[in-house]
N, C-alpha and C positions, 0 to 999 in steps of 0.2 A: 762823729758819733758821741753821744752823752757818755760820761763816765759811769762805769759800773759801781754800785754801792758796795762797800765791803761786807763780807759775811758777818752775820750777827751772832754774838755769843748767846747762851741760854738767857732768855729775857727775864727781867724783873717784872713784877706786877705793875700794870699800867696805873697811872695816876688818877684818871678820870674817864668817863663817868663810872660811878661805883656800881657794881653788880653783886648780887649775892654770891657768897663764897662757892655755893655748890654749882652756880652757873659759871663763875669766872675761872675756877681751877681747872676744869677741863680745857677751856680756851688757852690758858696759860701753858698747860702741858702740851697742847698741840703746837703752840708756837715754838716751844723748846725743842720738840721733835723735828719741826721743819728747820730750825737752825742747824741741827745736825745734817739733815737732808741737803741743805744748801752746800755743805762742804762736800757730801758725797757727789752731788750733781757736778761739781767742779772738777772732779777727778775722771768723769766718763768721757771717753773719746767721742768724736762725731759719729763714728760707726756704732758705738754702743747707744748713742741717743737715737740713732735711726732704727735700730732694732727695737728700742724700747717703744718708739712711736708705733712700730709694726705690731707690737703686743697690744697696745692700746686700740689700734685699728681692729684687731681680731676681737677684742672684748666689746668694742661698739657694735661690730657686725652681730655678735651673739645676742645683744639685747635690743637690736634695732626694732624688731616687731613690737616688743613690749614698750619700748620708748615711745613709738608712735601712737600706740593704743592708750598709754596712760596719759600722754599729753593731750590727745584728742578728747578723751573722756573728761579730763579735768577742765576742759574749755566747753563742756556741754555737747560735744559732737559724738552722739552715740554711734554704734556700729551701723554701717550702711549709709551714713550721712555723706553726700557728695562732696564735702569740703575737707574730709579727714586727710586727704592727700597733702594738705598744708603742713601737717605735723611730720610726715615723712621728709618732705623736702627741707623744712626749716629746722629739723632735728638731726636725725641720723645722717641724711644725704649730706648736708652741709659740713658735718663733722668728718665724715669719711673722705670727701674730696679734699678737705683741708689738710687732714693727716698725710694723705698721698703727696700733696704738694710740699709740705714741710720736709717729708723723707726725701723728696727729689732734691730739694735745696741742700739738705745735709750730705747727701751722696756727692753732689757736685763740689761742695766745700771740702769734703774729705779727700777728693782727688786733686785738690789745689785749683779748682776751677771757680770761676764766678758763676753764681746762680743766673746771671744774664747771659751766659754763654749760649750762643745759638738763638738768642731772642733779638728780633728785628728792633732796631732804633732808628728814629728819624726825628726831623724837626717838627715842633708844634709852634703855633703862634706866640709871639712875644719872646723870642730867643730862648725857648724851652726845648729840652730834649724829651722825647717821648719813647717809651717802651711798649711794644705790642705784646702783652702777657696772656692774652686769650684770644683764640685757643692755641695750646701748646701741645696738643695731641690730636690725632685723627678722631678719637672717640668723642672728645669734647666738641670737635667741629661737626660731628654727626648728630650727637644728641641735641645740641643747641645751635643748629645750623642757622647761619646768618648773623649770629650775635658775636661781637667782638669786645675786647676790653683793652684799655690803654692805661699806663701810668705816665703822668706828666710831672717831670721833676721841677723843683723850684727854678725860677729863671736864673740863669748864670752858671748852672750846674752842667758840666761837660759830660760827654758820653764816657770818657776815660774815668771821670770821678764817680759817675753813676755805677760803672761796673767794679770800680775798685771798693766803693763802699758797700756793695751787696754782701750780706751776711750779718750785719749788726753784731750782736753779742757773740755769735758763733764764729766770728773772726778771732776772738779772744776767749776761748771756751773755759779757760781756768780762772777767769775773773768772775767771781761770784756777785750776783745782784742781791744776795740776801733773801729775806722773807718778805713777800708781798701780801697785801689784803686785796682779794677780788670781791667786790660787792656785786653779786650777780643780778642780771636783769630778771623781771618777773613775767615777761611777755612772750619771749621767743626762746625755746628750749636748748638750742645750741649756743646761745650767747655765753652762758657761764663757762661751758666747756671750752669753746674757742678762746675766751679771754685767759683762762688758765694756761692753755698751750701757748699763746702768745707771750705770756710772761716768761715761760721757760725758753722759748725760741729767741725772742728779740732782746731779752735782758738777762738771761741766765738766773731768773728769779723763781724760787719756789713759791707756792702760794697756799694760803688759807681761804678757801672759797666759802662766803657766807651766803647761802642760798636764799633768795626772796622768798617770802612765805608763800606766794602764789604757786611755787614750784616744789613745795615740800613733798608732794606725792612722788616726785621723781627722784628724790634723794636715793632710794635703794637702787634705782636704774643707774644713776650717776656713780654710785659707789661701786657697782660691778663694772660699768663701762671704763672707769678710770682707775681700777684696781692696780694696774701696773704702775701707776704713778703714786698711789696711796702706799703701797707695800714698802718701797724704799725710802719714804719720808719726803717725797717731792710735793705732796698735796695733802691737805686735810680739808674735809667738808663738814661745815657746821650749820645749824639752823639757828634762827632767832629773829627778832624784830630790830627796830631801830636802836634799841639800848645796846644789843649786842654788837651791831654795826659800829656804833659810836665808841664802844669800849675797845673794839679791835683797832679802829682807826687811830686812836690815841695811845695804843699800846707801844712801850719802848722797843719791844722786839720786832715791830713792823717798820721796814725801811720804806715802803711805797704803798700808795693806795690807788686802786683802779675802780671806777665805778661806771656802770651802765645804768642810767635812770633819767631823773629829771633835774633841771637846773636849781629848783628850790632845795632839793636834797643835797646837791653838790655845795650849795652856798651854806647849808646848815652844818656840813662837815667841815668846811674851810673856815668859816667865820663864826659859827655858833647859831643857836636857835634865834630866829627873828621875833619870837613871841614869848610870853611868860616873863619869869623873873630875870632871865639873862638877856632880854631884848635890848636894854640900853648898852650893856656891855658889847653886845654884838655889833650894834650900830656904831659904837665908838672905835672898835677895832677896824671896822671896814673903813671909816673916815681916816684913820691913821695908817691904813694899809699894813696892818699887824695881824696876819691870819692866826687863828687859833691853832690850825693844823700845822705842825712843825716839821712836815716831810713833804716830799714830792707827791703830786697826785695827777693822774690822767683820767680822762673821762669821755664817755659817749652820751649825748643828752637830747638828741632829737631836735625838734623845732617845727616850724610850719613849712612844708615843703611845697614849691610851686609845680604846676603842670602848665607849661606854655604851649598853647596850641597855635601854630603859625598858620595863618589863613592860606588856603590854596583851593585848587578845584578838585573836590573829593567826590568819589562815586557814592552810591547808597550803600554799597558793602563796606567802603572805607569809613563812613560815618558810624555804622554799626560797630565794626571791629574796634575802632579807636574809642568809641564811647564805652564799650565793654573793658577796654584797657584802662581807661580812667577809673571806671568803677571798681576794678580790681585794685588799683592803687590805694583806693579809699577803704574797701571792704574786706580785703585780705586780713585774716586774723581779727575779724569784727573791728578793724580800724585801730587795733591796739598795738600799733608799730611806730617806732620812732621815725620811720621813713615813709609813712603813709603820706600820699599826695593829699593836700588839704585845700589848696587854692588853685583853681583853673583860671589862667590869664588868658582871655578870649578878646579877639578884635571885635569891637562894636560895629565895625563896617564890613565884616565878612558876610557876603551874601548868604552862606550856609550856616550862619550862627544859629538861627533858630531850629533848623533841621538837626544840627549837632546836639542842641540842648534837648530837643525831643528824644533822640537816640540815647542821650545820657540818662534821662529820667526813666526810659524804658529799661535800661540796663540796671539801674539801681532798684527798680521794681522787681526785675526777673531774677536777680541773684538769689540763691537759696536762702531761706530764713535760718537764722542762727542766733544763739544767745550773745548779748552784750555783756561779756563775763568780767571784764577787769575791774577791780575794786574802784569804787567811787565814779564809775561811768554813768550812772544814773544821774549824779550831780552835774557831770559835764553836759549831758544832753539837755538837762533842765536848764542849764545856763545858756546853752545855744537857743533853746525855745524862748528864753527871756530876752536874750540880745536881738533875736530876729523872729518876732511873732508872725512875720508873713512868710517865713520859711515853707517850702514844700517838704512833706514827710512822706518818704517813699517806702515801698516794700511793706514790712509789718509795722511801720509807724515808728522805727527806730533809726531811720536814715534821713538825715536832714540835707536839703539842697537849698543853699542861700545864694541868691542872686544879687549882685551889686552893680548898679549902673555907672557909667563913666563920670568921673569927678566926685563921687559920693565918698569923700574921704572918711566922713564921721561913720557911715554905714559899714565900711570895710574894716574898721579898727579892730573889733573883736576877732573876727575870723582870721585876720592877718597877724595878730600878736598873741593868740591863745592857741597853745597846742591842745586841741580837744582830746586827742588819744582815744577817740570814739568815732562813730560813723557820721561825721559833719564835713560836708564839702561845700566850699565856697566857690562862686563863679564871679570874678572881677573883670569888668569890661573895660578895655582901654582902646583909645583911638589909634587909627593908622592901619596900614597894610604893608606887606612886604618887609623890607629892611627897617623901615620907620617903625612898625609895629614891634619887631623883633628887639630892636635897641630899647624901645620904650619899656617892653616887658622885662627885659634883663635888668634895666635900671630900677624897675618897680620891685622885682623880686630881691635884688640886693639891698635896696634901701628901705623897704617897707615891711617885708616879711622877717619874722624873728627866726633865727637859726641859720645855720650854713651847712647842714649835713648832706642834703641832696636836692638836685633839681632835675625835673624831667622836661623833655622838649619833644613835641610831636610835629613832624614836618614831612610832607610828601616829597618823593624824589624829584619831581620836576621843579618844585618851588626851591629845594634846597640847591640844585643845580643852578637855577637862576640867581640865587644870592651868592654863589661862589665863595670867595674868600671872606666875604662879609659874614656869612654864616659862622665859619670857624672863628673869626675874630670875636663875634658875639659870644660863642661858647667859652672862649678864653676869658671874657669879661665877667662870666658868672662867678660869683665868689662862693662856690659850694665845694664840699670834699669830694662829692661824686656828681658828675653831670652825665645824664643818661638820654640819649638821642633815640627816639622810637624804641626805647626799652626802659622799663621801670628801674629805678635806682636799686630795688631789692635784688635785681640781677647782679649789681655790684657787690652787695652784701653776700650773696650765694657763691661768688667767684673768689676762690682763696688767694689767688695770685694778685688780687687787687687790694689796695689799702682801704680801710674803712674808718671814717671819722670826719669831724668837721674840717672846715677850710682853716689853714693855718692862720695864727694871728690872735687867737683867743687868749685871755688872761685869767687870773683868779678873780679880778674885779669884774671882768666882762667875759663870761665863760662861753657865751653864744651856745654852739652845739658841742663844745667839748674841747679838750686839749689832747693831742697826740692821736695815734691811729692803732688799729688792731688788724687782724688777718694778715695781709701783707706777707704772703708765705714765701716770696723770694727774698724777704728780709732787706728791702731796699731802704736807703737812707736819703734824707732831703727830698721827700716827695711832696708835691703840692696837691695833687688830686687824682682821682680816677675818672676816666671817660668810658662809657659803654655805648655801643651802637647796635641797633637791631633792625629788623626788617620792618618797614612800614606796613606791608601787606603779607599775610600768611600764605603758605602754599595751598593751592596752586597759583593764586593770583600774583604771588611774588615773582613768577616766571614770566609774567606778561611784559611786553616790550616797554610800556610806560613805567614798569618797576625797575627795569634794567638799564636801558640805554642812558638815561639822563644822570644817573648817579654812578656810571662807570662800573656797574656791577655790584656795588656795595649792598643794594637791597635784595639780592638773591638769597633765597632761603627754600629748603625743603621741609621746614618745620611748619606744621598746621597750627591751629590755635594752641598756644602754649599751655602746658598742664596747670600752671599756677593761676590761670584766669579763672575767676569765680564763676563764669558761665560755662566752662568746659564740662561737657557731659561725662568725659572719661577721666578727668584730672585726678581723682583719687587712685584709680588703678594704674594710670601711667607713672604717677609720682612714686608710688610703691614699687612699680616695676624698674623705673630708673635707679631707685635706691638698691633693690636687690641686685641689679647688674653691677653696681659699683662694688657690692659685697663679693659676688662670685664670679663675675665675668662671663656669665653663661649667654653666649650669642643666640642660642637657639631660643631661650626664653625671651631675650630681648626683642626677637623678631615679633613674637606675640604682643609685647608692650607697644612696639611701633605700629602694629595694625590698630590697636586700641587708640593710640594718639591720632591717627587719621580719622577717627569717628568722633573727635571732640566737638 
């Protein structure tokens, strides 16, 4: 486990970059207050920390409806829009389930138990230990029936070491991690909140959260939701642009920086600006491996995520469902997701290839219209149109489908190396069937696509059973922080007991999808990846013999079309209903939500 940084004394003014005194003075004061808060945090017992998170949970529950409404409205989803449920799931829902999971971990540690006590572990390919961390409760198993989550530890970690290391900084609660800077994401509203909580839980580090300007409207909501952390000096929330972020990152009172964003922003923080008067100095520092940033930094930075479609014999309903699944991976949050699927890897020899592409075009056309709202998205879409003048533009003309033939390396370059962060979906055809195709697709994803955050794999149960151990070996070969089999990697993001971050091995010089992880509510050490699995078919087709027998029951599910699908007719109501159940535990009201789920 990494050493905790010492608590910081009242900070002196940062050296650079310069800010006007009226802007810098409140930031300096906030960091000084947090230095005192860091010492206070180190005196709290594990029980006190758990009760504090319980107060945060109550505060989040109190603002949940406003949170979802402000977030949806800020993204151009007015009242009644069928996709407003996204802001319930990726905002208050994600936060509530994470707080519950952290409290459970603190409770176990307070009793002298490992957070992994009662969690099934077994062997994964490559000499790895695997922990089955979802579902851990009956209600999780019911609400997300058929979905599972695993943590794979680094090769060589023993089961005893995994259990002994679980707890991270909460194993040494009096060792302060000082004051950290969290540079908040601008796309998903739970990310800044969850990053702040992880700083406290994993590192005993209080934080100053610099909110992305796209989320300024949510600051009053965040301030009320996180008031139990703000009042004792464990958190300060500030607004500002890149100048404020740069000032805080270089501040002497900041012990650590965490950013969720893009690789160019990370590089600018670590090395300096690549343009303007300082460009030459930045290039020289990088050549000489002398970072401008003189403190540790962690990051989650996105990338180009693959969707590997393993050829098999699919029914018409399978083609439609999985096409809608792929469309969701690209169109959720209008494509402004670090984990949005961007490149479909498809067999050129699959007899159903054209039928699948027809279903995919139909799904892209049918998804509800919505604004492409993230800053500079227009330029990203214009870039895609320039790179691919023959692309198909679906729906309202803002959804690009780019098809690349086998061996067309020049044509695939842009879509495989540019994170568009907008509704641009590439289809790259590779040769082969069965294991040959799967191995080729895994190698292609590893070697050609930028980033290591997450990979998606769609495979029917019969084909998976036929591949046997070869399939699991191929999954182990994928160099991604989250590998999702018949379940979008965003399910990994939403599941707090799973880690979230890029594949290990990134460096300051080659940051890929980032350094370190977040979420990880069991506070596990030396983890390599998360693996999620879901049902290839929704209920009731998931109960058919072809879904059950060949996969030894793994494909069974009583969940109909998931509420996060952009084609779900009742997704907004179900997402809100699931969140309200997490708030109040009202089973009678949940029954009504489940009825709506079956009308999706």
